[in-house]
TITILO-814117 format. One record per residue: residue number from 1; residue in one letter; z, x, y of N, C-alpha, C, O in turn. Coordinates in pm, 1 decimal, decimal comma. Layout:
n  res  n.up  n.east  n.north  ca.up  ca.east  ca.north  c.up  c.east  c.north  o.up  o.east  o.north
NUM  a  Z  X  Y  Z  X  Y  Z  X  Y  Z  X  Y
...
***
This chain:
n  res  n.up  n.east  n.north  ca.up  ca.east  ca.north  c.up  c.east  c.north  o.up  o.east  o.north
1  m  4243,5  -2188,1  774,8  4202,2  -2130,0  649,5  4194,3  -2234,5  538,2  4134,3  -2208,4  434,0
2  n  4253,2  -2350,6  558,3  4243,5  -2455,3  457,1  4100,1  -2500,3  437,2  4059,1  -2530,4  325,1
3  v  4023,2  -2505,0  546,2  3882,5  -2546,2  536,8  3806,0  -2446,4  450,7  3727,6  -2485,8  364,3
4  v  3828,4  -2318,0  473,9  3760,4  -2213,7  396,2  3799,2  -2224,9  248,9  3714,1  -2210,9  161,1
5  f  3926,7  -2249,9  222,0  3972,4  -2264,6  83,9  3901,3  -2380,3  14,1  3850,0  -2364,5  -96,7
6  y  3898,5  -2495,9  79,1  3838,6  -2612,7  14,2  3688,0  -2599,0  -4,3  3634,3  -2641,1  -106,8
7  i  3620,1  -2541,3  92,4  3475,9  -2521,2  77,2  3448,1  -2419,4  -33,5  3356,4  -2437,9  -113,5
8  s  3527,8  -2311,5  -38,0  3510,7  -2211,9  -145,1  3536,3  -2273,1  -281,6  3464,1  -2245,4  -377,3
9  a  3638,8  -2355,9  -290,5  3668,6  -2421,4  -418,2  3555,6  -2514,9  -459,5  3519,2  -2520,7  -576,9
10  a  3500,2  -2588,1  -363,1  3389,0  -2679,0  -394,6  3266,2  -2600,4  -438,7  3198,4  -2640,0  -533,5
11  v  3236,6  -2489,1  -371,0  3122,8  -2405,8  -410,5  3146,2  -2349,8  -550,9  3052,8  -2341,9  -630,7
12  a  3269,3  -2311,3  -581,3  3300,3  -2259,0  -715,2  3275,8  -2364,9  -822,2  3218,2  -2335,6  -927,0
13  v  3319,1  -2486,5  -796,2  3300,5  -2594,0  -894,2  3152,1  -2625,5  -912,4  3104,7  -2638,5  -1025,3
14  v  3079,2  -2637,7  -802,2  2936,1  -2670,2  -810,8  2859,3  -2558,2  -879,9  2776,2  -2584,3  -967,0
15  a  2886,6  -2433,5  -841,6  2815,2  -2320,6  -902,3  2847,7  -2307,5  -1050,5  2760,3  -2273,3  -1130,1
16  t  2971,9  -2334,1  -1088,2  3008,3  -2326,5  -1229,5  2940,0  -2436,4  -1309,8  2891,4  -2411,8  -1420,1
17  l  2936,2  -2556,8  -1255,1  2865,5  -2665,2  -1323,9  2717,0  -2634,2  -1339,0  2658,0  -2661,2  -1443,6
18  l  2656,9  -2577,6  -1235,1  2516,2  -2540,9  -1243,9  2495,1  -2426,3  -1343,1  2393,0  -2422,3  -1411,8
19  a  2590,6  -2333,3  -1351,3  2579,3  -2224,0  -1448,7  2585,8  -2277,1  -1591,2  2518,5  -2225,8  -1680,6
20  i  2666,2  -2378,8  -1611,5  2680,2  -2435,3  -1746,3  2556,5  -2514,7  -1786,3  2518,1  -2514,2  -1903,3
21  t  2494,2  -2582,1  -1691,8  2384,8  -2672,8  -1725,0  2246,1  -2608,5  -1720,7  2149,1  -2674,3  -1758,2
22  r  2232,4  -2485,7  -1677,7  2101,1  -2420,9  -1672,7  2058,0  -2377,8  -1811,7  2138,1  -2325,7  -1889,3
23  r  1932,0  -2399,5  -1842,4  1876,9  -2357,9  -1971,8  1833,8  -2211,7  -1968,6  1838,7  -2143,3  -2070,9
24  n  1792,0  -2163,9  -1853,2  1748,8  -2025,9  -1839,2  1872,3  -1938,2  -1816,9  1953,1  -1965,4  -1728,1
25  a  1886,1  -1833,8  -1897,1  2005,1  -1749,2  -1890,2  2014,8  -1675,0  -1757,3  2125,1  -1655,9  -1706,1
26  v  1903,6  -1633,3  -1700,8  1906,4  -1561,6  -1572,8  1955,4  -1653,9  -1461,5  2035,1  -1612,6  -1377,3
27  h  1908,4  -1777,5  -1460,6  1953,8  -1872,7  -1358,9  2102,9  -1901,1  -1374,9  2176,1  -1908,8  -1276,3
28  a  2147,1  -1916,6  -1498,6  2289,0  -1941,1  -1523,6  2374,1  -1824,0  -1475,1  2481,1  -1844,4  -1417,8
29  l  2327,3  -1702,6  -1497,7  2402,6  -1585,9  -1450,8  2407,1  -1578,8  -1298,6  2509,1  -1540,1  -1241,5
30  l  2299,1  -1615,2  -1233,2  2300,1  -1614,9  -1086,9  2402,8  -1714,3  -1033,3  2476,6  -1683,0  -939,9
31  y  2407,6  -1832,2  -1091,4  2507,8  -1929,9  -1049,0  2649,2  -1883,0  -1083,9  2743,4  -1910,4  -1009,5
32  l  2664,6  -1813,3  -1195,2  2795,9  -1762,3  -1231,1  2841,7  -1654,3  -1133,5  2960,2  -1646,2  -1101,2
33  i  2749,6  -1572,3  -1086,8  2784,4  -1471,2  -986,0  2829,8  -1539,1  -857,6  2928,0  -1496,4  -796,8
34  v  2760,5  -1643,7  -815,6  2802,1  -1717,8  -696,2  2940,2  -1779,8  -718,4  3023,3  -1780,6  -627,6
35  s  2964,3  -1830,8  -837,7  3094,8  -1888,0  -869,8  3204,6  -1782,2  -859,8  3311,6  -1808,6  -805,0
36  l  3178,7  -1664,5  -911,9  3278,5  -1557,4  -904,4  3303,0  -1513,3  -760,2  3416,2  -1482,0  -723,5
37  l  3198,3  -1510,8  -678,9  3216,3  -1476,9  -537,2  3300,3  -1582,0  -465,4  3381,8  -1548,4  -379,5
38  s  3281,1  -1707,4  -499,9  3360,4  -1811,7  -434,8  3505,3  -1808,2  -482,7  3596,0  -1839,6  -405,7
39  v  3528,2  -1771,2  -606,2  3666,2  -1753,9  -652,9  3731,6  -1638,0  -578,7  3851,1  -1643,0  -549,6
40  a  3655,4  -1534,6  -548,0  3708,8  -1424,8  -467,4  3749,1  -1473,1  -328,3  3851,2  -1430,1  -274,6
41  m  3669,7  -1561,9  -270,5  3707,4  -1619,4  -140,4  3835,5  -1701,7  -152,5  3919,2  -1699,5  -62,2
42  v  3851,1  -1773,1  -261,8  3974,3  -1850,0  -283,4  4093,2  -1755,1  -290,8  4197,0  -1780,5  -229,6
43  f  4078,6  -1646,0  -365,3  4186,4  -1547,7  -372,1  4219,4  -1492,2  -234,0  4336,3  -1476,1  -199,0
44  y  4116,3  -1463,4  -156,4  4137,6  -1407,6  -23,5  4213,6  -1505,3  66,3  4305,8  -1465,8  137,7
45  t  4175,5  -1630,7  62,4  4242,9  -1728,1  148,4  4385,4  -1755,6  101,8  4468,2  -1799,6  181,6
46  l  4415,6  -1730,8  -24,3  4551,1  -1751,7  -74,6  4640,8  -1630,4  -51,9  4757,3  -1630,8  -91,6
47  g  4587,2  -1527,0  11,6  4669,2  -1411,2  44,0  4667,1  -1303,2  -61,4  4761,1  -1224,1  -70,0
48  a  4563,4  -1297,5  -141,4  4550,6  -1193,8  -243,4  4420,9  -1116,9  -222,5  4328,4  -1129,8  -302,6
49  p  4412,3  -1036,3  -115,5  4287,2  -965,0  -88,9  4252,9  -862,7  -196,4  4135,1  -837,0  -221,2
50  f  4353,8  -803,7  -260,7  4326,0  -707,5  -367,0  4260,8  -776,3  -486,8  4165,4  -724,0  -544,5
51  a  4311,9  -892,5  -523,8  4252,0  -968,6  -633,7  4110,4  -1011,2  -597,4  4022,2  -1012,5  -683,3
52  a  4087,8  -1046,1  -471,4  3953,7  -1083,7  -427,0  3857,9  -965,0  -437,7  3744,6  -979,6  -483,4
53  a  3904,2  -848,3  -395,4  3819,2  -729,4  -404,4  3789,1  -693,8  -549,5  3676,3  -657,1  -582,4
54  l  3888,8  -704,4  -635,8  3864,5  -677,9  -777,4  3766,4  -777,9  -837,3  3681,5  -741,5  -918,7
55  e  3778,1  -902,7  -797,1  3687,4  -1007,0  -846,2  3543,1  -973,0  -810,1  3453,0  -986,4  -892,8
56  v  3521,7  -929,2  -687,0  3386,4  -896,9  -642,0  3335,7  -769,5  -708,6  3223,4  -765,3  -758,9
57  i  3418,5  -666,6  -708,8  3372,9  -537,3  -760,1  3353,2  -539,8  -910,5  3249,2  -497,2  -960,7
58  i  3452,8  -589,7  -982,5  3447,2  -581,2  -1128,5  3360,6  -690,6  -1187,3  3267,7  -661,6  -1262,8
59  y  3389,1  -816,2  -1154,4  3319,0  -925,5  -1220,9  3180,6  -949,0  -1162,1  3080,1  -934,7  -1231,8
60  a  3175,1  -984,9  -1035,0  3045,6  -1016,6  -974,6  2959,3  -892,9  -959,5  2837,2  -900,1  -973,0
61  g  3021,3  -780,3  -931,8  2944,3  -659,5  -908,2  2896,9  -590,0  -1032,9  2777,3  -565,9  -1049,3
62  a  2988,8  -557,5  -1121,2  2953,9  -472,5  -1234,8  2914,6  -550,9  -1358,9  2804,8  -533,1  -1411,5
63  i  3002,4  -636,7  -1405,4  2979,3  -702,1  -1533,9  2860,8  -797,2  -1528,5  2776,5  -795,4  -1618,1
64  m  2852,9  -880,0  -1425,5  2743,2  -976,6  -1418,7  2608,3  -908,5  -1397,7  2507,4  -953,1  -1452,4
65  v  2605,3  -801,4  -1319,4  2479,8  -729,1  -1302,0  2438,3  -665,2  -1434,0  2319,8  -661,6  -1466,9
66  l  2535,2  -614,9  -1509,3  2505,4  -561,6  -1641,3  2448,5  -670,3  -1732,9  2350,3  -646,7  -1803,3
67  f  2509,4  -788,4  -1732,2  2457,1  -899,7  -1811,5  2315,9  -936,0  -1767,4  2228,0  -959,1  -1850,4
68  l  2294,8  -940,8  -1636,2  2163,6  -976,4  -1584,4  2058,1  -878,3  -1631,5  1950,8  -919,4  -1675,7
69  f  2086,7  -748,3  -1622,6  1990,3  -649,2  -1667,5  1970,0  -654,4  -1818,0  1857,5  -638,3  -1865,2
70  a  2076,0  -676,4  -1893,9  2062,4  -683,3  -2039,4  1975,7  -801,7  -2080,6  1890,2  -788,3  -2168,1
71  i  1996,6  -915,7  -2019,2  1916,4  -1033,4  -2053,1  1771,6  -1012,6  -2012,3  1680,4  -1050,0  -2086,1
72  m  1749,7  -953,9  -1896,7  1612,2  -931,2  -1853,0  1543,7  -826,3  -1941,2  1423,4  -835,8  -1965,6
73  m  1617,9  -727,2  -1989,0  1558,4  -624,4  -2073,5  1528,1  -677,0  -2213,6  1430,0  -635,3  -2275,1
74  l  1610,2  -767,3  -2264,2  1589,8  -818,8  -2399,2  1478,6  -921,9  -2406,6  1434,6  -955,8  -2516,5
75  n  1432,6  -972,0  -2295,7  1331,0  -1076,5  -2293,8  1192,0  -1012,9  -2293,1  1114,9  -1030,8  -2198,7
76  l  1161,5  -939,6  -2397,7  1033,3  -870,5  -2407,0  934,8  -953,2  -2487,8  974,3  -1033,0  -2572,8
77  g  808,0  -934,1  -2461,1  704,2  -1005,8  -2533,7  578,0  -1013,9  -2449,7  576,2  -969,5  -2334,9
78  p  471,9  -1070,7  -2507,2  345,6  -1076,6  -2433,5  350,9  -1169,9  -2312,8  277,5  -1148,6  -2216,3
79  q  434,6  -1271,4  -2315,8  441,8  -1365,1  -2203,4  548,0  -1326,1  -2101,1  581,9  -1406,5  -2014,3
80  t  600,4  -1205,3  -2109,7  707,4  -1162,0  -2020,5  661,6  -1158,2  -1874,6  735,1  -1199,7  -1785,0
81  r  541,4  -1108,7  -1851,4  492,7  -1097,3  -1714,0  479,5  -1234,6  -1648,2  515,9  -1251,4  -1531,8
82  e  427,9  -1331,8  -1721,7  415,2  -1467,5  -1666,9  552,8  -1529,2  -1642,7  574,7  -1596,9  -1542,3
83  q  644,1  -1505,2  -1734,5  778,7  -1560,3  -1719,4  850,0  -1496,9  -1600,3  920,1  -1567,0  -1527,2
84  e  834,3  -1367,3  -1579,0  895,3  -1301,2  -1464,4  838,8  -1354,9  -1333,2  912,4  -1370,4  -1235,7
85  s  710,4  -1382,9  -1330,3  652,5  -1438,1  -1207,3  706,3  -1578,6  -1180,4  720,9  -1617,8  -1064,6
86  q  735,8  -1654,5  -1285,6  797,5  -1785,8  -1266,0  940,7  -1771,3  -1216,0  985,6  -1852,9  -1135,4
87  w  1013,3  -1670,2  -1261,5  1151,8  -1650,0  -1218,0  1159,4  -1609,9  -1071,2  1259,6  -1636,3  -1004,8
88  l  1055,4  -1546,9  -1020,9  1059,6  -1496,5  -884,1  1010,2  -1596,8  -781,0  994,9  -1561,5  -664,0
89  r  985,3  -1719,6  -820,7  944,8  -1821,8  -725,2  1062,2  -1856,1  -634,3  1177,3  -1848,6  -677,1
90  p  1034,6  -1894,1  -507,8  1143,9  -1923,6  -413,8  1232,8  -2040,3  -457,3  1352,8  -2038,2  -430,0
91  e  1178,5  -2140,2  -523,1  1262,7  -2254,2  -562,4  1362,3  -2215,0  -671,6  1464,5  -2281,4  -688,8
92  t  1333,6  -2109,5  -744,2  1426,9  -2061,9  -845,8  1551,5  -2002,1  -782,4  1662,3  -2023,0  -831,8
93  w  1534,9  -1929,3  -675,4  1645,9  -1860,1  -611,1  1708,9  -1943,6  -500,0  1807,4  -1901,4  -439,5
94  g  1653,7  -2060,5  -472,9  1704,0  -2141,7  -362,5  1847,4  -2188,1  -379,1  1926,5  -2180,2  -285,1
95  g  1882,0  -2236,6  -498,1  2018,0  -2285,8  -521,4  2124,1  -2177,6  -506,5  2217,3  -2194,1  -427,6
96  p  2112,3  -2066,3  -580,9  2211,8  -1960,3  -563,6  2213,8  -1903,4  -421,8  2320,2  -1868,2  -371,0
97  a  2098,1  -1894,1  -357,9  2094,0  -1842,0  -221,5  2164,3  -1936,1  -123,6  2233,2  -1889,8  -32,6
98  a  2147,9  -2066,9  -140,9  2214,6  -2162,8  -51,9  2366,1  -2157,3  -69,3  2440,0  -2157,1  29,1
99  l  2412,0  -2153,0  -193,5  2556,1  -2144,2  -216,0  2613,5  -2012,3  -165,0  2723,2  -2010,4  -109,2
100  a  2540,5  -1901,9  -183,4  2585,5  -1772,9  -132,3  2586,5  -1772,1  20,9  2672,7  -1708,0  81,1
101  a  2492,4  -1842,0  84,7  2492,0  -1851,6  230,9  2613,7  -1928,6  281,3  2670,4  -1893,8  384,9
102  i  2654,2  -2032,3  209,3  2775,9  -2105,2  246,4  2896,4  -2012,4  239,0  2980,7  -2012,9  328,8
103  l  2905,2  -1932,6  132,6  3016,9  -1838,5  120,3  3013,6  -1732,5  229,9  3118,5  -1694,7  282,1
104  l  2894,6  -1684,0  265,6  2883,7  -1584,8  372,0  2927,5  -1644,1  505,8  2997,1  -1578,4  583,2
105  a  2886,8  -1768,6  533,2  2929,9  -1834,5  656,4  3081,4  -1851,9  659,4  3143,3  -1835,3  764,4
106  e  3141,7  -1885,1  545,2  3287,4  -1897,0  538,0  3355,2  -1764,2  565,0  3454,7  -1758,1  637,2
107  l  3301,7  -1657,7  507,1  3361,2  -1526,1  526,9  3353,1  -1483,8  672,7  3449,5  -1430,2  727,5
108  i  3239,5  -1507,5  735,4  3224,8  -1475,1  878,1  3321,0  -1558,3  961,0  3383,5  -1506,9  1053,7
109  y  3333,6  -1687,1  928,4  3428,0  -1774,4  999,4  3570,9  -1722,9  984,0  3646,5  -1719,0  1081,1
110  a  3607,5  -1683,7  862,9  3743,7  -1635,8  838,5  3769,9  -1505,0  911,9  3879,9  -1483,9  962,9
111  l  3670,7  -1417,3  917,7  3690,4  -1289,4  985,6  3690,7  -1304,1  1137,1  3767,6  -1236,5  1205,4
112  v  3604,8  -1392,3  1191,3  3599,4  -1412,9  1336,0  3724,1  -1483,8  1385,7  3776,3  -1452,9  1492,8
113  r  3770,5  -1578,1  1307,3  3890,6  -1652,8  1345,3  4010,2  -1560,6  1357,0  4101,6  -1587,2  1435,1
114  g  4010,9  -1452,3  1280,0  4114,6  -1352,1  1294,1  4245,5  -1386,4  1227,8  4341,9  -1310,9  1240,1
115  g  4252,0  -1496,1  1159,1  4376,9  -1533,2  1095,1  4410,2  -1442,5  978,5  4527,4  -1421,6  947,4
116  g  4308,9  -1388,7  914,1  4331,4  -1304,9  798,5  4383,7  -1387,0  682,5  4395,8  -1509,1  691,9
117  p  4413,9  -1320,8  575,2  4466,6  -1393,7  460,5  4607,9  -1441,8  487,3  4680,9  -1383,3  567,3
118  i  4644,8  -1547,3  420,5  4780,1  -1598,7  432,1  4871,1  -1504,1  356,4  4846,1  -1473,4  239,8
119  s  4975,9  -1457,9  421,4  5065,8  -1366,2  352,4  5148,9  -1443,6  251,2  5198,2  -1552,5  280,6
120  p  5164,2  -1387,8  133,1  5241,6  -1459,4  32,3  5387,0  -1470,7  74,7  5445,0  -1376,4  128,5
121  a  5444,2  -1585,8  50,0  5581,9  -1609,3  89,4  5678,3  -1530,2  2,9  5785,2  -1489,8  48,8
122  n  5641,1  -1508,2  -120,7  5729,4  -1439,8  -214,0  5648,2  -1339,9  -294,7  5586,3  -1378,0  -394,1
123  p  5646,8  -1211,4  -254,4  5566,5  -1113,6  -328,5  5614,3  -1100,7  -473,2  5733,9  -1109,2  -501,1
124  v  5520,6  -1080,3  -563,4  5550,8  -1069,7  -704,9  5520,9  -927,3  -750,2  5412,7  -874,8  -724,1
125  s  5614,9  -866,2  -816,7  5596,6  -729,0  -863,2  5524,6  -728,8  -998,4  5525,6  -829,4  -1069,3
126  p  5462,3  -616,3  -1034,0  5397,4  -607,8  -1165,6  5495,9  -629,3  -1281,2  5459,2  -683,0  -1385,7
127  q  5619,2  -587,5  -1261,5  5720,0  -607,0  -1365,7  5745,4  -755,7  -1390,4  5760,7  -797,6  -1505,1
128  e  5749,9  -834,9  -1284,5  5768,1  -979,7  -1299,2  5648,5  -1044,5  -1368,7  5665,0  -1137,3  -1447,8
129  v  5529,2  -995,7  -1339,1  5409,8  -1048,0  -1406,2  5416,9  -1017,1  -1555,5  5387,2  -1103,5  -1638,0
130  g  5455,8  -894,8  -1590,7  5469,5  -857,2  -1731,1  5573,1  -941,1  -1803,3  5550,3  -985,6  -1915,8
131  f  5688,3  -963,2  -1738,1  5792,1  -1046,2  -1800,4  5744,2  -1189,8  -1820,1  5775,7  -1252,8  -1921,0
132  a  5667,9  -1241,4  -1723,4  5618,2  -1378,8  -1736,2  5513,7  -1389,6  -1847,0  5516,1  -1483,5  -1926,6
133  l  5420,2  -1291,0  -1851,8  5313,8  -1296,7  -1952,4  5367,4  -1282,0  -2093,7  5322,2  -1351,3  -2184,8
134  f  5462,4  -1193,3  -2112,4  5511,1  -1167,6  -2247,6  5650,0  -1224,7  -2270,5  5719,5  -1186,3  -2364,6
135  g  5689,0  -1315,6  -2184,9  5814,7  -1387,8  -2201,4  5785,8  -1534,6  -2222,8  5769,6  -1580,8  -2335,7
136  r  5779,6  -1607,5  -2111,8  5754,8  -1752,3  -2119,8  5616,3  -1785,4  -2172,1  5599,7  -1883,2  -2245,0
137  y  5516,6  -1705,9  -2136,4  5377,6  -1740,3  -2168,0  5321,2  -1658,9  -2282,8  5199,4  -1644,6  -2292,5
138  v  5404,5  -1605,5  -2369,6  5355,6  -1521,6  -2478,5  5265,4  -1600,8  -2573,4  5169,9  -1544,9  -2627,3
139  v  5293,5  -1728,5  -2594,7  5210,5  -1809,3  -2683,0  5071,1  -1828,9  -2621,7  4970,8  -1824,1  -2692,9
140  v  5065,2  -1850,5  -2493,1  4936,7  -1868,5  -2425,6  4855,4  -1739,0  -2430,7  4734,2  -1742,6  -2452,0
141  v  4922,1  -1624,2  -2411,2  4852,8  -1495,4  -2418,1  4799,2  -1472,2  -2558,6  4686,4  -1425,4  -2574,4
142  e  4876,9  -1503,7  -2659,5  4831,2  -1486,9  -2797,6  4715,9  -1581,5  -2830,3  4622,6  -1543,2  -2901,0
143  m  4721,4  -1704,8  -2779,3  4611,1  -1798,8  -2802,8  4483,3  -1749,2  -2736,3  4374,9  -1761,9  -2793,3
144  a  4495,2  -1692,8  -2616,2  4377,4  -1637,5  -2549,5  4320,4  -1520,1  -2628,2  4198,5  -1505,8  -2638,0
145  s  4406,8  -1436,1  -2684,4  4356,7  -1323,2  -2763,3  4288,3  -1371,6  -2890,6  4188,3  -1313,1  -2932,1
146  i  4339,9  -1477,6  -2953,7  4275,1  -1532,9  -3072,8  4139,8  -1593,5  -3036,4  4043,4  -1580,2  -3111,8
147  l  4132,5  -1659,9  -2921,1  4005,8  -1716,3  -2875,7  3902,6  -1606,6  -2849,6  3785,9  -1621,5  -2885,8
148  l  3944,6  -1497,2  -2787,4  3853,4  -1385,6  -2764,0  3808,6  -1322,3  -2895,7  3692,4  -1284,4  -2910,1
149  l  3900,3  -1311,0  -2991,5  3864,4  -1256,8  -3121,4  3764,2  -1348,3  -3192,7  3669,6  -1299,8  -3254,7
150  a  3784,4  -1479,3  -3184,3  3690,3  -1573,7  -3245,1  3553,1  -1561,7  -3178,6  3451,0  -1568,3  -3247,1
151  g  3549,0  -1544,3  -3047,5  3421,9  -1524,6  -2978,2  3353,7  -1396,3  -3021,2  3231,4  -1392,8  -3035,1
152  l  3431,2  -1290,4  -3042,6  3375,6  -1163,2  -3087,8  3316,9  -1176,1  -3228,2  3206,5  -1128,2  -3254,5
153  v  3390,7  -1240,6  -3317,7  3341,0  -1259,9  -3454,0  3216,0  -1348,4  -3452,2  3120,0  -1320,8  -3524,2
154  g  3216,3  -1454,2  -3370,9  3098,8  -1540,7  -3360,1  2979,2  -1467,2  -3304,6  2867,6  -1486,5  -3352,9
155  a  2999,2  -1383,1  -3203,9  2888,3  -1306,3  -3147,2  2833,1  -1207,4  -3249,4  2712,1  -1186,7  -3257,9
156  y  2922,9  -1146,7  -3326,9  2875,8  -1055,0  -3431,8  2794,9  -1130,4  -3536,4  2689,1  -1084,4  -3579,3
157  h  2845,0  -1245,2  -3576,7  2775,7  -1323,5  -3679,7  2638,2  -1369,8  -3631,6  2541,4  -1366,1  -3707,5
158  l  2629,5  -1413,0  -3506,5  2501,1  -1458,6  -3453,1  2404,7  -1343,1  -3428,1  2283,3  -1360,5  -3437,8
159  g  2457,6  -1226,0  -3396,0  2371,6  -1114,2  -3358,3  2332,5  -1022,2  -3471,1  2244,4  -938,1  -3453,3
160  r  2394,9  -1035,0  -3586,8  2362,8  -941,6  -3695,3  2227,1  -974,7  -3756,2  2181,9  -1089,2  -3755,4
161  r  2165,9  -872,9  -3807,5  2035,6  -890,8  -3871,5  2057,2  -925,7  -4018,1  2154,3  -883,2  -4080,7
162  a  1964,6  -1003,8  -4070,6  1973,4  -1042,2  -4211,5  1941,3  -921,6  -4298,7  1841,0  -853,5  -4277,5
163  g  2028,2  -895,5  -4398,1  2006,8  -785,5  -4491,2  1907,7  -824,9  -4599,4  1864,5  -940,0  -4605,0
164  p  1871,5  -730,6  -4685,1  1773,7  -762,1  -4790,4  1822,9  -870,2  -4886,2  1742,9  -950,9  -4933,7
165  e  1954,2  -873,5  -4915,8  2002,8  -976,0  -5007,8  2003,4  -1114,1  -4942,9  1992,2  -1214,6  -5013,3
166  e  2016,2  -1121,5  -4810,0  2015,5  -1250,4  -4741,4  1874,1  -1303,2  -4723,8  1853,4  -1424,5  -4720,4
167  e  1775,3  -1212,9  -4712,4  1637,6  -1254,5  -4693,9  1580,3  -1318,6  -4821,6  1495,9  -1408,0  -4815,3
168  e  1628,4  -1270,6  -4937,2  1577,1  -1321,0  -5064,6  1646,1  -1448,9  -5106,4  1607,6  -1511,0  -5205,4
169  g  1746,8  -1488,6  -5032,6  1815,8  -1612,1  -5065,0  1934,8  -1589,9  -5155,1  1988,7  -1686,6  -5208,8
170  g  1979,3  -1463,6  -5174,4  2090,6  -1433,1  -5264,1  2208,7  -1406,6  -5188,1  2314,0  -1378,7  -5245,5
***
């Protein structure tokens, strides 16, 4: 299972780098979905099949598909049809498809090998997770919440429409 872990980790790193460097939002989202699927494989090989299933269902399945549809729906205009035909070219989908094929081959290898996930040596209860998050790591949790709040305020500021007083320069 170490081979599956390392290949999944490498696919996650490559897909994340490609998601960051793509100029087209749809391409970036496709690479991000592949990255999330490979992180799910990492969770599975580390003995956390529930976390892997949640990663696939919630992040790769629901949220990213919602983002993909929202971005595709917002890209309206007269050149939309030409742009959609460019997005559907095989070379556009080749990168995410190749990385997803590597993950599928790893999953088949892991299932055929029959080893299953590595059982955790020391199970952790939800109570221990809560004590750790709001005990030792309370500062990190608060910093993450401030970062999310800053992202929310920034998204609101970028997405709001200019009012009449802002259009006139006042």
